[in-house]
N, CA and C atoms as a LAMMPS dump frame, in Angstrom:
ITEM: TIMESTEP
0
ITEM: NUMBER OF ATOMS
456
ITEM: BOX BOUNDS ff ff ff
-5.0000000000000000e+02 5.0000000000000000e+02
-5.0000000000000000e+02 5.0000000000000000e+02
-5.0000000000000000e+02 5.0000000000000000e+02
ITEM: ATOMS id mol type element x y z
1 1 1 N 453.152 -184.431 324.251
2 1 2 C 453.053 -185.392 325.326
3 1 3 C 454.34 -185.356 326.148
4 2 1 N 454.218 -185.207 327.45
5 2 2 C 455.365 -185.136 328.344
6 2 3 C 455.822 -186.534 328.733
7 3 1 N 457.112 -186.751 328.641
8 3 2 C 457.673 -188.045 329.038
9 3 3 C 457.84 -188.076 330.553
10 4 1 N 457.623 -189.232 331.192
11 4 2 C 457.786 -189.316 332.644
12 4 3 C 459.237 -189.099 333.056
13 5 1 N 459.42 -188.503 334.237
14 5 2 C 460.75 -188.231 334.762
15 5 3 C 461.085 -189.266 335.824
16 6 1 N 462.071 -190.102 335.541
17 6 2 C 462.48 -191.135 336.485
18 6 3 C 463.768 -190.757 337.213
19 7 1 N 464.238 -189.52 337.037
20 7 2 C 465.546 -189.15 337.572
21 7 3 C 465.584 -189.037 339.088
22 8 1 N 464.457 -188.836 339.748
23 8 2 C 464.446 -188.657 341.195
24 8 3 C 464.14 -189.934 341.956
25 9 1 N 464.097 -191.033 341.282
26 9 2 C 463.759 -192.285 341.945
27 9 3 C 464.902 -192.733 342.833
28 10 1 N 464.582 -193.157 344.042
29 10 2 C 465.591 -193.637 344.981
30 10 3 C 465.928 -195.089 344.733
31 11 1 N 466.81 -195.642 345.551
32 11 2 C 467.195 -197.039 345.365
33 11 3 C 466.053 -197.989 345.672
34 12 1 N 465.991 -199.069 344.936
35 12 2 C 464.998 -200.104 345.212
36 12 3 C 465.636 -201.141 346.115
37 13 1 N 464.844 -201.711 346.986
38 13 2 C 465.367 -202.743 347.877
39 13 3 C 465.593 -204.024 347.084
40 14 1 N 466.401 -204.923 347.632
41 14 2 C 466.652 -206.196 346.958
42 14 3 C 465.356 -206.981 346.831
43 15 1 N 464.436 -206.833 347.807
44 15 2 C 463.184 -207.579 347.743
45 15 3 C 462.285 -207.062 346.622
46 16 1 N 462.286 -205.748 346.382
47 16 2 C 461.502 -205.194 345.272
48 16 3 C 462.033 -205.717 343.94
49 17 1 N 463.342 -205.804 343.82
50 17 2 C 463.935 -206.342 342.597
51 17 3 C 463.635 -207.834 342.48
52 18 1 N 463.702 -208.56 343.597
53 18 2 C 463.383 -209.991 343.627
54 18 3 C 461.959 -210.223 343.141
55 19 1 N 461.015 -209.381 343.603
56 19 2 C 459.62 -209.521 343.179
57 19 3 C 459.465 -209.194 341.702
58 20 1 N 460.157 -208.165 341.218
59 20 2 C 460.072 -207.809 339.8
60 20 3 C 460.639 -208.912 338.919
61 21 1 N 461.589 -209.659 339.442
62 21 2 C 462.177 -210.77 338.693
63 21 3 C 461.303 -212.019 338.735
64 22 1 N 460.186 -211.97 339.442
65 22 2 C 459.278 -213.106 339.52
66 22 3 C 459.441 -213.929 340.772
67 23 1 N 460.203 -213.434 341.712
68 23 2 C 460.506 -214.192 342.913
69 23 3 C 459.332 -214.423 343.839
70 24 1 N 458.307 -213.566 343.795
71 24 2 C 457.157 -213.768 344.684
72 24 3 C 456.43 -215.065 344.345
73 25 1 N 456.352 -215.415 343.077
74 25 2 C 455.742 -216.686 342.67
75 25 3 C 456.596 -217.843 343.17
76 26 1 N 457.904 -217.669 343.074
77 26 2 C 458.817 -218.705 343.539
78 26 3 C 458.668 -218.948 345.031
79 27 1 N 458.458 -217.894 345.805
80 27 2 C 458.291 -218.062 347.25
81 27 3 C 457.028 -218.844 347.578
82 28 1 N 455.946 -218.584 346.857
83 28 2 C 454.701 -219.326 347.079
84 28 3 C 454.915 -220.804 346.77
85 29 1 N 455.555 -221.085 345.644
86 29 2 C 455.833 -222.473 345.274
87 29 3 C 456.773 -223.137 346.27
88 30 1 N 457.733 -222.377 346.775
89 30 2 C 458.666 -222.898 347.767
90 30 3 C 457.932 -223.333 349.032
91 31 1 N 457.04 -222.483 349.532
92 31 2 C 456.286 -222.816 350.749
93 31 3 C 455.41 -224.04 350.5
94 32 1 N 454.74 -224.086 349.346
95 32 2 C 453.901 -225.231 348.999
96 32 3 C 454.726 -226.517 348.966
97 33 1 N 455.877 -226.472 348.288
98 33 2 C 456.719 -227.667 348.177
99 33 3 C 457.289 -228.074 349.529
100 34 1 N 457.645 -227.107 350.356
101 34 2 C 458.177 -227.418 351.679
102 34 3 C 457.135 -228.123 352.534
103 35 1 N 455.907 -227.609 352.526
104 35 2 C 454.831 -228.261 353.28
105 35 3 C 454.557 -229.66 352.735
106 36 1 N 454.537 -229.776 351.426
107 36 2 C 454.314 -231.063 350.776
108 36 3 C 455.407 -232.052 351.163
109 37 1 N 456.646 -231.583 351.155
110 37 2 C 457.799 -232.422 351.451
111 37 3 C 457.834 -232.842 352.921
112 38 1 N 457.474 -231.929 353.812
113 38 2 C 457.57 -232.206 355.246
114 38 3 C 456.428 -233.056 355.789
115 39 1 N 455.225 -232.878 355.252
116 39 2 C 454.058 -233.507 355.864
117 39 3 C 453.53 -234.731 355.131
118 40 1 N 454.178 -235.136 354.067
119 40 2 C 453.777 -236.36 353.387
120 40 3 C 454.765 -237.457 353.779
121 41 1 N 454.261 -238.506 354.418
122 41 2 C 455.137 -239.546 354.965
123 41 3 C 455.869 -240.339 353.889
124 42 1 N 455.156 -240.749 352.864
125 42 2 C 455.768 -241.568 351.825
126 42 3 C 455.61 -240.88 350.475
127 43 1 N 456.706 -240.373 349.967
128 43 2 C 456.687 -239.696 348.677
129 43 3 C 457.17 -240.647 347.592
130 44 1 N 456.486 -240.618 346.448
131 44 2 C 456.97 -241.383 345.299
132 44 3 C 458.209 -240.673 344.742
133 45 1 N 458.879 -241.308 343.817
134 45 2 C 460.061 -240.698 343.206
135 45 3 C 459.687 -239.401 342.506
136 46 1 N 458.584 -239.412 341.771
137 46 2 C 458.135 -238.209 341.075
138 46 3 C 457.841 -237.089 342.065
139 47 1 N 457.134 -237.406 343.136
140 47 2 C 456.794 -236.385 344.13
141 47 3 C 458.044 -235.829 344.807
142 48 1 N 459.018 -236.681 345.051
143 48 2 C 460.265 -236.228 345.662
144 48 3 C 461.011 -235.281 344.726
145 49 1 N 461.113 -235.645 343.458
146 49 2 C 461.782 -234.79 342.476
147 49 3 C 461.026 -233.477 342.325
148 50 1 N 459.7 -233.546 342.253
149 50 2 C 458.857 -232.354 342.145
150 50 3 C 459.11 -231.412 343.319
151 51 1 N 459.05 -231.944 344.532
152 51 2 C 459.242 -231.118 345.727
153 51 3 C 460.658 -230.549 345.769
154 52 1 N 461.643 -231.36 345.421
155 52 2 C 463.031 -230.909 345.449
156 52 3 C 463.264 -229.774 344.452
157 53 1 N 462.698 -229.891 343.251
158 53 2 C 462.844 -228.838 342.237
159 53 3 C 462.233 -227.528 342.717
160 54 1 N 461.061 -227.61 343.308
161 54 2 C 460.431 -226.388 343.792
162 54 3 C 461.136 -225.82 345.014
163 55 1 N 461.774 -226.673 345.8
164 55 2 C 462.555 -226.166 346.924
165 55 3 C 463.789 -225.405 346.428
166 56 1 N 464.292 -225.779 345.259
167 56 2 C 465.457 -225.098 344.695
168 56 3 C 465.101 -223.895 343.823
169 57 1 N 463.83 -223.72 343.474
170 57 2 C 463.452 -222.64 342.559
171 57 3 C 463.829 -221.243 343.051
172 58 1 N 463.769 -220.938 344.343
173 58 2 C 464.184 -219.59 344.765
174 58 3 C 465.652 -219.292 344.479
175 59 1 N 466.48 -220.314 344.353
176 59 2 C 467.895 -220.094 344.07
177 59 3 C 468.053 -219.383 342.728
178 60 1 N 467.269 -219.791 341.729
179 60 2 C 467.341 -219.158 340.412
180 60 3 C 466.931 -217.694 340.503
181 61 1 N 465.84 -217.417 341.227
182 61 2 C 465.378 -216.039 341.349
183 61 3 C 466.343 -215.192 342.169
184 62 1 N 466.949 -215.764 343.197
185 62 2 C 467.942 -215.02 343.977
186 62 3 C 469.173 -214.71 343.128
187 63 1 N 469.583 -215.641 342.281
188 63 2 C 470.721 -215.397 341.392
189 63 3 C 470.397 -214.279 340.409
190 64 1 N 469.192 -214.293 339.874
191 64 2 C 468.763 -213.243 338.948
192 64 3 C 468.71 -211.893 339.662
193 65 1 N 468.206 -211.895 340.893
194 65 2 C 468.135 -210.671 341.688
195 65 3 C 469.532 -210.134 341.972
196 66 1 N 470.442 -211.011 342.366
197 66 2 C 471.804 -210.587 342.662
198 66 3 C 472.475 -210.001 341.422
199 67 1 N 472.216 -210.572 340.253
200 67 2 C 472.795 -210.068 339.013
201 67 3 C 472.319 -208.643 338.734
202 68 1 N 471.032 -208.396 338.952
203 68 2 C 470.477 -207.06 338.731
204 68 3 C 471.084 -206.065 339.718
205 69 1 N 471.203 -206.46 340.987
206 69 2 C 471.78 -205.567 341.996
207 69 3 C 473.25 -205.285 341.672
208 70 1 N 473.972 -206.287 341.19
209 70 2 C 475.374 -206.101 340.823
210 70 3 C 475.508 -205.109 339.669
211 71 1 N 474.602 -205.178 338.7
212 71 2 C 474.63 -204.225 337.589
213 71 3 C 474.411 -202.813 338.116
214 72 1 N 473.481 -202.657 339.066
215 72 2 C 473.22 -201.33 339.627
216 72 3 C 474.435 -200.812 340.387
217 73 1 N 475.042 -201.646 341.207
218 73 2 C 476.115 -201.176 342.076
219 73 3 C 477.452 -201.001 341.372
220 74 1 N 477.74 -201.819 340.375
221 74 2 C 479.042 -201.77 339.72
222 74 3 C 478.997 -201.163 338.322
223 75 1 N 477.801 -201.032 337.757
224 75 2 C 477.683 -200.559 336.384
225 75 3 C 477.831 -199.06 336.249
226 76 1 N 478.087 -198.645 335.031
227 76 2 C 478.15 -197.222 334.735
228 76 3 C 476.88 -196.808 334.005
229 77 1 N 476.491 -195.552 334.197
230 77 2 C 475.266 -195.034 333.595
231 77 3 C 475.53 -194.667 332.139
232 78 1 N 474.656 -195.155 331.266
233 78 2 C 474.739 -194.83 329.841
234 78 3 C 473.333 -194.536 329.33
235 79 1 N 473.267 -194.086 328.105
236 79 2 C 471.985 -193.798 327.467
237 79 3 C 471.644 -194.928 326.502
238 80 1 N 470.357 -195.233 326.423
239 80 2 C 469.877 -196.252 325.488
240 80 3 C 468.606 -195.74 324.823
241 81 1 N 468.261 -196.33 323.711
242 81 2 C 467.046 -195.969 322.979
243 81 3 C 466.098 -197.159 323.003
244 82 1 N 464.831 -196.892 323.358
245 82 2 C 463.815 -197.942 323.398
246 82 3 C 463.482 -198.339 321.961
247 83 1 N 463.644 -199.616 321.645
248 83 2 C 463.356 -200.117 320.301
249 83 3 C 461.977 -200.74 320.194
250 84 1 N 461.528 -201.354 321.286
251 84 2 C 460.271 -202.096 321.212
252 84 3 C 459.67 -202.229 322.604
253 85 1 N 458.347 -202.277 322.654
254 85 2 C 457.62 -202.58 323.885
255 85 3 C 456.876 -203.88 323.636
256 86 1 N 457.139 -204.879 324.472
257 86 2 C 456.554 -206.204 324.294
258 86 3 C 455.597 -206.477 325.442
259 87 1 N 454.355 -206.837 325.11
260 87 2 C 453.384 -207.187 326.142
261 87 3 C 453.379 -208.698 326.333
262 88 1 N 453.428 -209.123 327.593
263 88 2 C 453.383 -210.552 327.907
264 88 3 C 451.988 -211.098 327.635
265 89 1 N 451.938 -212.316 327.126
266 89 2 C 450.67 -212.98 326.849
267 89 3 C 450.572 -214.255 327.67
268 90 1 N 449.359 -214.585 328.073
269 90 2 C 449.09 -215.846 328.754
270 90 3 C 447.975 -216.531 327.985
271 91 1 N 448.299 -217.609 327.315
272 91 2 C 447.351 -218.328 326.45
273 91 3 C 446.741 -217.395 325.41
274 92 1 N 447.557 -216.503 324.862
275 92 2 C 447.107 -215.581 323.832
276 92 3 C 446.393 -214.348 324.342
277 93 1 N 446.198 -214.247 325.646
278 93 2 C 445.502 -213.107 326.243
279 93 3 C 446.521 -212.165 326.884
280 94 1 N 446.438 -210.855 326.615
281 94 2 C 447.366 -209.909 327.242
282 94 3 C 447.254 -209.942 328.767
283 95 1 N 448.412 -209.856 329.438
284 95 2 C 448.438 -209.919 330.903
285 95 3 C 448.418 -208.547 331.556
286 96 1 N 448.662 -207.494 330.787
287 96 2 C 448.745 -206.154 331.369
288 96 3 C 450.16 -205.8 331.791
289 97 1 N 451.086 -206.735 331.617
290 97 2 C 452.496 -206.496 331.928
291 97 3 C 453.325 -206.669 330.667
292 98 1 N 454.495 -206.071 330.68
293 98 2 C 455.382 -206.204 329.536
294 98 3 C 456.778 -205.742 329.882
295 99 1 N 457.618 -205.632 328.854
296 99 2 C 458.996 -205.207 329.067
297 99 3 C 459.481 -204.414 327.865
298 100 1 N 460.544 -203.64 328.098
299 100 2 C 461.159 -202.851 327.042
300 100 3 C 462.317 -203.627 326.435
301 101 1 N 462.508 -203.452 325.152
302 101 2 C 463.735 -203.892 324.497
303 101 3 C 464.442 -202.612 324.075
304 102 1 N 465.687 -202.456 324.53
305 102 2 C 466.419 -201.228 324.238
306 102 3 C 467.822 -201.549 323.751
307 103 1 N 468.433 -200.548 323.103
308 103 2 C 469.796 -200.693 322.586
309 103 3 C 470.64 -199.562 323.163
310 104 1 N 471.78 -199.933 323.755
311 104 2 C 472.666 -198.945 324.367
312 104 3 C 473.491 -198.228 323.3
313 105 1 N 474.242 -197.216 323.739
314 105 2 C 475.072 -196.422 322.825
315 105 3 C 476.066 -197.282 322.046
316 106 1 N 476.586 -198.314 322.699
317 106 2 C 477.587 -199.164 322.048
318 106 3 C 476.971 -200.316 321.25
319 107 1 N 475.644 -200.311 321.073
320 107 2 C 474.977 -201.304 320.239
321 107 3 C 474.491 -202.544 320.961
322 108 1 N 474.67 -202.593 322.272
323 108 2 C 474.234 -203.757 323.059
324 108 3 C 472.711 -203.745 323.181
325 109 1 N 472.082 -204.883 322.915
326 109 2 C 470.623 -205.021 323.016
327 109 3 C 470.293 -205.679 324.347
328 110 1 N 469.316 -205.136 325.072
329 110 2 C 468.953 -205.686 326.381
330 110 3 C 467.458 -205.505 326.614
331 111 1 N 466.966 -206.172 327.655
332 111 2 C 465.546 -206.11 328.018
333 111 3 C 465.406 -205.647 329.457
334 112 1 N 464.303 -204.961 329.727
335 112 2 C 464.003 -204.559 331.102
336 112 3 C 463.295 -205.703 331.818
337 113 1 N 463.093 -205.529 333.116
338 113 2 C 462.249 -206.451 333.866
339 113 3 C 460.788 -206.134 333.541
340 114 1 N 459.855 -206.932 334.03
341 114 2 C 458.436 -206.708 333.761
342 114 3 C 457.91 -205.485 334.504
343 115 1 N 457.06 -204.73 333.801
344 115 2 C 456.376 -203.559 334.352
345 115 3 C 454.961 -203.546 333.799
346 116 1 N 454.109 -202.706 334.38
347 116 2 C 452.764 -202.541 333.831
348 116 3 C 452.882 -201.939 332.436
349 117 1 N 452.087 -202.44 331.517
350 117 2 C 452.204 -202.039 330.115
351 117 3 C 451.878 -200.558 329.912
352 118 1 N 450.95 -200.007 330.731
353 118 2 C 450.625 -198.58 330.602
354 118 3 C 451.844 -197.717 330.914
355 119 1 N 452.604 -198.116 331.912
356 119 2 C 453.818 -197.388 332.292
357 119 3 C 454.826 -197.409 331.142
358 120 1 N 454.935 -198.548 330.478
359 120 2 C 455.883 -198.674 329.374
360 120 3 C 455.445 -197.849 328.168
361 121 1 N 454.139 -197.807 327.9
362 121 2 C 453.649 -197.008 326.774
363 121 3 C 453.839 -195.517 327.033
364 122 1 N 453.848 -195.103 328.313
365 122 2 C 454.139 -193.7 328.634
366 122 3 C 455.576 -193.35 328.269
367 123 1 N 456.467 -194.31 328.406
368 123 2 C 457.864 -194.086 328.021
369 123 3 C 457.95 -193.98 326.503
370 124 1 N 457.379 -194.936 325.791
371 124 2 C 457.289 -194.876 324.337
372 124 3 C 458.518 -195.389 323.595
373 125 1 N 458.273 -195.861 322.383
374 125 2 C 459.337 -196.345 321.502
375 125 3 C 460.107 -195.142 320.967
376 126 1 N 461.423 -195.273 320.885
377 126 2 C 462.271 -194.194 320.38
378 126 3 C 462.763 -193.244 321.455
379 127 1 N 462.291 -193.406 322.673
380 127 2 C 462.69 -192.542 323.778
381 127 3 C 464.081 -192.924 324.266
382 128 1 N 464.866 -191.918 324.629
383 128 2 C 466.167 -192.181 325.243
384 128 3 C 465.955 -192.395 326.734
385 129 1 N 466.539 -193.476 327.249
386 129 2 C 466.424 -193.804 328.668
387 129 3 C 467.822 -193.999 329.248
388 130 1 N 467.92 -193.888 330.574
389 130 2 C 469.182 -194.151 331.256
390 130 3 C 469.225 -195.611 331.675
391 131 1 N 470.378 -196.224 331.491
392 131 2 C 470.561 -197.622 331.877
393 131 3 C 471.895 -197.769 332.605
394 132 1 N 471.989 -198.807 333.427
395 132 2 C 473.262 -199.199 334.021
396 132 3 C 473.827 -200.324 333.171
397 133 1 N 475.11 -200.233 332.837
398 133 2 C 475.772 -201.258 332.037
399 133 3 C 476.953 -201.797 332.837
400 134 1 N 477.003 -203.128 332.96
401 134 2 C 478.121 -203.788 333.64
402 134 3 C 478.388 -205.107 332.925
403 135 1 N 479.584 -205.259 332.405
404 135 2 C 479.922 -206.481 331.681
405 135 3 C 479.036 -206.633 330.452
406 136 1 N 478.397 -207.785 330.334
407 136 2 C 477.523 -208.053 329.195
408 136 3 C 476.071 -207.726 329.485
409 137 1 N 475.785 -207.15 330.627
410 137 2 C 474.4 -206.919 331.026
411 137 3 C 474.096 -205.428 331.118
412 138 1 N 472.864 -205.068 330.805
413 138 2 C 472.389 -203.693 330.934
414 138 3 C 470.986 -203.735 331.524
415 139 1 N 470.709 -202.848 332.472
416 139 2 C 469.391 -202.783 333.106
417 139 3 C 468.897 -201.348 333.111
418 140 1 N 467.626 -201.189 332.813
419 140 2 C 466.963 -199.891 332.824
420 140 3 C 466.992 -199.346 334.241
421 141 1 N 467.203 -198.055 334.364
422 141 2 C 467.3 -197.417 335.673
423 141 3 C 465.993 -197.562 336.458
424 142 1 N 464.875 -197.705 335.758
425 142 2 C 463.583 -197.907 336.423
426 142 3 C 463.486 -199.301 337.052
427 143 1 N 464.258 -200.251 336.558
428 143 2 C 464.275 -201.598 337.14
429 143 3 C 464.99 -201.63 338.48
430 144 1 N 466.059 -200.865 338.589
431 144 2 C 466.963 -201.022 339.73
432 144 3 C 467.049 -199.815 340.646
433 145 1 N 466.496 -198.69 340.276
434 145 2 C 466.625 -197.472 341.079
435 145 3 C 467.815 -196.662 340.589
436 146 1 N 467.739 -195.359 340.758
437 146 2 C 468.747 -194.486 340.163
438 146 3 C 469.999 -194.321 340.998
439 147 1 N 469.949 -194.678 342.266
440 147 2 C 471.111 -194.492 343.131
441 147 3 C 471.556 -195.83 343.67
442 148 1 N 472.826 -195.934 343.916
443 148 2 C 473.366 -197.165 344.467
444 148 3 C 472.984 -197.279 345.936
445 149 1 N 472.638 -198.474 346.339
446 149 2 C 472.232 -198.694 347.725
447 149 3 C 473.452 -198.653 348.634
448 150 1 N 473.303 -198.039 349.786
449 150 2 C 474.429 -197.899 350.707
450 150 3 C 474.699 -199.175 351.485
451 151 1 N 473.754 -200.119 351.48
452 151 2 C 473.911 -201.326 352.278
453 151 3 C 474.605 -202.448 351.524
454 152 1 N 474.964 -202.243 350.266
455 152 2 C 475.648 -203.302 349.509
456 152 3 C 477.067 -202.907 349.191
């Protein structure tokens, strides 16, 4: 069985990374909360807190996105071994998405962002993969793109 070659992958945009981090859901909730907040004349305390929390939710996803981009731009390339493939479940039902758990050369354990589970099974457990390592964080090269973006 031939392992997929990810070495020719170009840089991913910040928006692609934002979406992989779950930011697209956050944007939908943000728009919903903004409309709710703007067009409802009298909000109860609960509704105000609810709307305010959802208005702030993109901040968390943007911070997560920035962290991933920082690892790509400032990190060094190292090799890691895939230890486990985990499929996400929703109410006990497989979602078709999952993530890798891998260990770098220096023993650091890290997780990838979400990908389609078929793509992850093509990589396989025990496979050596390239990762970017910066500080305490490591990201799979498939999460962030193999080359540093020129615009950052």
